[in-house]
Every structure is written in structure tokens, then in C-alpha cells.
N, C-alpha and C positions, 0 to 999 in steps of 0.2 A: 577756582570756580565754585567748589562746594556742591551742594545738592543740585542736580539737574532736573529739568522738566521732562514730561513725556515727549514733547515735541523735539527736544534736544536729543533724546534717546533715539527717536525715529529717524532723525536726520543722520545720526551716526550709523544706523543700520543701512540707510540708503547710500551713504558715502563709501561703504566697504564693498569689495568684490572678492569674497571668499570663494574657494572652489568647493561647491556643494553638489553632490550627486544623489538623486532620489528617483527610484523606479526607472532606472536606466537613462535618466535625463540629467543633463548638467543645468543646474538652476542659475540663470543669469541675472535674475532680479529677485532677491530674497524678499523684499518688502511686498512686491506684487504677487508673489506665489501664494495661492489660496490657502495651502496647508499652514503657512507661516503667518499670514496676515493677522488673524484673530489673536493668536498668542502674542504677537508683537504689540497689539493694542492693549492686551491685558498687562504686559510688562510696562507699557507707557503709563497705564493707569496707576501702577504702583509708584512710579516716579512722580506723578502728579500729586499723589497723596502726601508726599513730603512737603508740598507747598500749601496744602489745604489747612486752613486754621484749625479745623476740627482735629487734625492729627499731628500737625507739625511739632508742637512741643512734646508730644508723646514719643515720637519716633526719630527725632533729630536733636542735635545739640550744637552749641558753638564750640568749634575746635580751638583749644587753647593755643595751639601752635600757629594757626593761620588766621584766626578770627572769623573764619567762614563757618556757615552752618553745614554740618555733615550728618550722615545717617548714623544711628546708634549702633549699627553693626560694626562700625569702625571704633567704637568706644572700648578702651582697655579696661575691663572691670576690676575695681580695687576693693569693692565691698558689696554687701547685699543689695544696696540701693542701685548700684550700677547694673547688677544682674537683672533687676526689675526694669531698668531702662532698656536693656537688651531684649528682655522678654516682650516688651511693648511692641517693638518693631516686628518681632517674629509673629506675634499674635495678629497685629493689624494686617500684615501681608498675607498671612495664612487665611484669615477670615475673608479677605478680598478675593481669594482663589479657592475657598472652601477646603483648604488643605490639599488640593488636588495637584498642585504644582510644587514638586519637592525641591526644585533648584532655582528658586527666586533669588534675586541678587544678594540678599542678606546672608545666604548660606555660605558661599565661598568668600565673601568679604570678611566673615568671622574667622575663617581658616587663615587667611592672609594676616589678619590682625593678630592672631595667636602666634604665628611664625615671627612676626615683627616683635611682639612683646617678649618673646623668648629667644631672640636672636643670639643671645650669649651661647646657647648650645651650638649653633653653627660656627660662631667665632672661634671655638676651641679647635675646630677642624680646619677652617680657612676663614680668616678675617674678611676676605672679599665677599664670601657668601653672606655674612651677617650684614655688611654694608648694602649689598644688593637687595636683600629682602626688606630692609628698612626703607630704602629708596622706592622700591616697588609698592610697598604699602602706602607711602605718601602719594605716589602717583595715582593709584586707583582710588584712594580716599578723596584726593583733591579734585579728581575728574569724575567721581561717582560712577565708576565703570561696573559693568556686568560681566562676570566671569563664568565660564564652564570649566570642568576639569575632566581628566581622563586618567584613572589610577589603576585600571585593571588590564592585565594582558589578555589578548584574544584567546578564546577557548580552543586551543589547538591540542597539544598533548599535555594535559595537566599532570601527568605522572613524571614529567621532566621539568627541570628548572630552565630558566631563560637561556643560559649558555649551552644547554643540552639539546635545544630544538634543532631540527634538521637544517633549517635556514638560520644563520646567525642573527639575522635582522627580521625575523618574524615578530619578535617583541622589540619594542622601541629601545634602541641602544645607541651609544656614541660611536661614530665612525672614525672621526679624527679631530684633532685640535688644529685650529688655524689662528693666525694673529687676530682675526676679527671675532672669533668665537668658536663654538663647538658645533660640529656637523653631526646631526642625528638622523637615524633611519629606522623604520619599523612602524608598528601600530600599537595603539592603546584604545581602550574603550572604557567606559560607556559615557560618552560626552552628551549629557542631557542639555537640550536647548542650544546646542553649539552653533547652528547657523544664525541665530539671532542674538548672540552675545558679542561682547567687545574683544575679550581675550580668553585664552585658555591657560590654565596652570596645570603642570604635570608633576606628579609625585606618585609614590606607590605604597601599598600596604607593606608592613614588615614581612620578612621571609626570604630575604636574599641570602644566597649561599656563596662560599668562596668560588670564584669563577664567574660570578654575576656582576663584577665590578662595572663593566660598561653599561649595564642596565640600571645601575644605582644613580638615578637622575632626579633632579627637581629644577624646573625652570618655568618661565611664562613667556608667552608670545601673543601678538595680535592675531585674531582669528583669521585674518586674510594674509598671513605671512606666505610668501612664495614657497611652493613645495608642500604646503599643508593641504591635504585633501580630506573632505568629509564624506563618508559613505553612510547615508541615512538608512535607517530601517524602513520597512514598509509602513506607510502612514496608517494611522488608526481612523482617519477620516479624510475626506478629499477637500475640505475647506469650503464646500458649497452647500452643506446640509443646512436646512432651515433650523432656526433656534427652537421652534415649536417641537420639531421631531427629535432634535439632539441638543438639548440645552447645555450639556456639559462638554460633549465631544467636540462641538463646533467652536468652543471657546478655549478649552484648557489642554489641548493636545501638546504634550511635551516631547518634541522630536528628540530621539536619541541617535547617536552616530558613532561609528568607528572612525578614529582619526588616523590617517596614514601620513607619515612624515617621509618624504622622498628627498633625502639629503638636504634637510632643512638646516639653515644656519641659525644658531642661537647665540646672540651677542653675549660676550662674557659678563656684561652687567645685568643680564637676565638669568644667569645661572645661580641657583641657590644651593645645589649639592651635585657632586659629580665624582664618580669613580671611587666611592667609599662605601663599602657594604655595611660597616658598623654604623656609620652616620645615618644611612638610609633606614636601617632596622630600628634605630632609636628615635627617628624623627617624630613618630606619633607620640610615644610616651613622654618625650622631653619637651615638646612644644605645645601640647594640649590640642592638637588638631583633630583628635578624635572626640575628646570630651566637650570642647566648646561648641562645635557644630551639632553635637548630640542634643544640646539644649534647644537649638533651632528646630531640629527634626522632631524632638519630643513635643514641642509646642505645636508644630505643624501636624504631627500625627494625632495629637489630641483633637484638633479642629476637624481633621479628616474623619476620625472615628466618630466624633459627635455628629458630624453631618450625615454619615452613613446611618447612625442610630436614629436620627430624626427622620430620615427618609423612610426607614423601616416603620417607624411609628405612624407617619402620615399615610403610607400605603395601607396599613392595617386599619386606620381610622376611616379612610376614604371608602372602604367597602364593609365597614362595620364588624370586622372579625376580631377586633381587640376586646370584645366582650367575652371571648373564650379563654379559659384558664391556660391552655397550652401556649396561646399567643402572648398572653400577658407575661407568662414565665419567660419566653424568649426575649421579649422587649425589655423586661426588667433586667435580664442578663446583660443586654447591650448597654443599658444605662449604667449599670454597676461597673462595666468595663471602662466606660468613659470616666466615671468618678475615680476609679483606681488610677488611671493615667494622670488625671488632674492632681490627685493627692501625691503621687510619686514626684511630679514636677515640683510641687511646693516643698516637699521634703528635700529634694535635690538642691533647690535654691537656698533653703535655710541652712542645710548642712554642707555649705560650700567648702572647697579645699583651696589652699593657697600655694601657688607655685613659688620657687625660689626668686622669680622675677618680681613677686608681689602681686601678680595677676591672680584673681580668684576664679575658680571654676565650680559649677554646680557639682554636687556630690556624685562621684562615679558609680557607686553601687546602685543608687536610685535610677540614674540615667541608663545604666546597662540593664536594669530590670525592665525599664520601658522598652528598650531595644529587644529584649527577650520576649516581651508580651505582645508587641504589635504584630509580629508575623503570625500570631495565633488569633488575637482578638479581632483584627480587621477582617481576615478571611471569614471568621465566624459571623461578623456583621453582614457581610455580603451574602453568606449562606442563608441567614435569616430573612433578608429581603427576598431572595429567590423562593424560599419556602412559603412565605406569607403571600407574595404576589402570585405564585403558582402559575397556572395556565394563562391568567390574565396578562402576564408580562409578555406573552407571545402573541397576543391578539389585539394589540393597540393599533388603531387607524392612524392616519397622518393628519397634519394640519389641513392639507388640501381636501380631505374628506369632509371636514367641517364647513368648508367653503362651497361645497357642491349643493345647490338648492334641492336637487332631486332626492338626495338621501339625508337631508338635514333632519327629517323626522326620525329616521332610523338611528341616527347618531345620538339624538337626545333620548330616545327611548331605551336603546339597548346598551349604551355605554354609561348610563346614569349610575352614580355612586349611591351611598347611603343617603338618607333624608338630609337635604341641605347641601349636598355635593353634586354640582352639575356634571353633565357628561364631559364637557371640556375640562373642567377642573380635575376630574378623576383621570382622564387620559393624560393630562399634563404631568400629574404626579407619577403615573406609571411610566411615562416616557423618561422622566428624570431617573426613576429607579432602574429602568432597563439600561440607560447609559452607564449607570454605576455598576450594575451587577451582571449584565449580559453582553453588551457590546464589546468589541475588541478594545475600545478605549478603556472600559472598566476593567477588563482582564489584565491590561497592562498595569493599571493602578494596583491591582491585586498582586501581581508578580513583583512589582516595585516594592510593595510593603513587605513582602516576604524576604527580599534579598538586597534592599538598598544599603544595608549595613554589612553585608557579607552572608555567608552560609550560617543560618540561625543555629544549627546543631553545633557547628564548630565554635560559634561565638559563645554559646551557652557553656560549652566545655571549657573554653578559655576563662570565662567568668568564674566557673567553679574552681578551677585551679588557682586563680588569683585569690579567690575568697579563702581557700584552704591555706594558702601561704600566710594570709593575714589574720587568721582566726584559729584559736586553739580548741574550740568547741568545749569551753570550760564548764558549761552547764552539765555536761555528761560527767566530768570529773567531780563536780559538786554532788551529783546524784550518787556516784559510786562511793563517795566518802562521807555519806550521811552517818551521823552517830546513831548507835543502836539504842534508842530511847527506852525500848521495852526492857532490854538487858540491864540498862542503868537503873531503872526503877525497881527491877527485881533485886538487884544487888543492894539497893538501899533498904 
């Protein structure tokens, strides 16, 4: 089939009956549920962009294997030009969502592509695993599917490994083998957008210990597989808020869920890794499933940070405070943060690394630097919006207030911005800013940026240790061994 349309994606959503629970209710019609409907339409828009002549050649290509047009997220990059083709789809999708949706279809399609391209790693442990991931890659590529993933254990007792928990199946683990497949039980999180996706792929961060064999798993299933239950977090919006009052929260809510597997059967042809601690711990470094999606998240993070910086600038401009030195300093800081991330992405793409499979990845040091900076620079951008907007962020009226004739004069007089900025314009800008920096929706975006790649302190420590292993700090040695020119000249 190749690239699908937004209508085809919506029909797929309507055709499924996943078990979804939210706010104590079992959701029986995902498409008609107000909380999900706008995000579904946003995803449909991304699929339609693949058919738009303005974008099609940028973000899709003709698959050599099938002759069908497919998304560039399924392209195995072999050179710098291929990385640019990948970047194009990352950027187009991110701009369409202002970088606010971190788990658009391109993200996990890149992960599966990397596992496919580096399937030789799995073949060393079990040839069936390699065959399965190759077939699965072709299946989601040729049907243009949308995946979620769940790779983190529930936050129970983090001082204990999976096999040490009081309940053996608090964390997702294998129960038994059957002729038809593997039976699994337990929970995983944090499945973003799960209710409106096609499939879920399961794998885990490294860190398995002896005794954790049953939890060393990687597999994929349709989102409506019997026994798979989604427990959604509290919604950040109710799906009925007007666009005027909540221009972002009403459109870009990314529902997150805990996935509960109640004796779910995973067919053997959907198993990519099982009962092997060593293979599970090496999956990330050997298949590129950390570095390749970091390219996507880096591009998305750039757009998100740029958006936040532009919002801060427009808030300042709308009330004329950007004439003050302290405000100019804050806004300049944000713009320089944007340019720093942009430059790091370019360096990563130019200084690409080549895997044994021939696949190329953007440079790891630059990508990890972006991952280390975003948990700092994005919260700072939100803080600057809060500081500049000040009390005005708390005092915005609603769209309904502007429609009330009796107070129309008050609206125009007391909510007016600087010269040239109408009251409605100023309020709209402040509404946008509040969605981003004050509402629950915006705070979820903030928390997401801090932790989407893991604990930022631990990640930076890992980065340092890897850097130390690969560098000798030779400049110090050169400085310690400088010749004594003064002594030499005296001798002469």
C-alpha cells in the first residue's frame, strides 16, 4: 500500500476496539471521545501531508523493494544525503505540531528501521528474532502504521530489580511458552498516544541483572490485542475547550498510558528478543535505537524550543516590554539557545558514524549534548515566558467575553496592547503563552522535556564516563610537557 491518507488512518482508528480506561470510564469509541478526537485529526493531517505536492518529495521516497512510495522514516541512511532526507520528515512533522507532540509516527518507525537494518545483532542470539524484526519492519513500512512504545517499568520499588519485586509480574514478564507464542503478564509505561495508534512495540532500557531473564523482552502487537489494557493518565484538557481560549491544549494533547498485559499471547513471529539478559542490555548500543531516534527528537526539540522562544518574543512585543535591557537579555538568551541546538544538529549530521551494517547515524556526542541541554534550556524558555508575561498571564478573559456587547468597550480599552496591537490580538498571544507555560498541558510538556530520554543527571554521568573512555585529555599532557624556552635561551 505504501503511504496512507489521513482518512485511511482515521478508518483504522474507528475499526479497532482497544480496551482503554480514562477517568474511571471504559472508552468504547476512541474516535468520538472528545479528548482523543483533535489529536486524531492532527495525526491524520500528518498522513495527508505525505500526499501534498508541497511536501511529498521532501518527506517520502520510492521504496526499491516494493516500488511503492513510503515515508522517509523507513529509509535506511547510508550517507549524509540520506540523513538530510530523514531530517526533512522530522522537521515537517515537527513544524506541523510546533514540536509539541513528541511521539508522531516518524519516531518509532525510525526505531524499527534501525532494528531491521542491524538485525545481524539479533541473528547471533536467535536467527528467528532477526527474521521477525525484518518482517515486522516491512509490515509497518508497507502499511504505513503508527506505533507507540512502552519501555519503562512502573514506578514501584526502584531500589529493586524486576525479579525482586514483591509481585513477580508487577513488571512485564514472560509467564510461559506455548506452541502459539509467548504468554506475558505485567505492566509497562509510558505509552504516549497509545489509544490512537495502530500497534505497540515493547523493549527496555539496558540494566537487566541475572535473575531478570523473564523480563528481557522485545515484541510488538496490535493495540487492540485481547488482554491488553490501557490505563490513561488524567487528561490535560477535556476536548471541549474553544480554540480561542486554549489554542494548543485543545489540539495537541498527547495522552500517556500505563499498559497492562493480562496473560497476553504474543505470537512467536512477533517476538524479537526473549529470556536473554545480555542481548537485552546490548540492544540499544548494537542496533542504534538510541542514536537514530535522538536525531528525530533533536529536530523536534529544536522546533519546540524555537516556538517557545518566539512566543516569549511576541509576549514581550505585544506589551512593549522588549525595550528594556533585562528583557532583551532574556530573549537573546533564548534565541542563542535555539541557535546552539541548531548548530549541534548540523554538526551531528556532518560528523556521522557508520555502523558495521553500513547504516550511518548522526554523531553521538553532539546528539547527547542536545539531550543534555534540552532539559535545561526548554524549562528556561518557559520560565522567561512566565517572567515576561507576569500577572497578565493570570488575567486573560475568554473568547466569550469579546462576544458580549455589554462589555465590548471594556475589552477594547483595558486589554489593549502596545500601539498597533488590538485587545483581541494581545489576549490571543497571552492565551497561547499560558497554554504553554501555565496550564496542565504546558506543564506536561515541561516534564516531558526534562525526562523523555531518562534521568538527565544519570544521562549526563553516562555521557561523561563514555567520553572519558574515549578521550585521553591530551591537551593537558601537552601543557605539562611544554619545553622550557626561557631555560633554553639562557643556555644558549
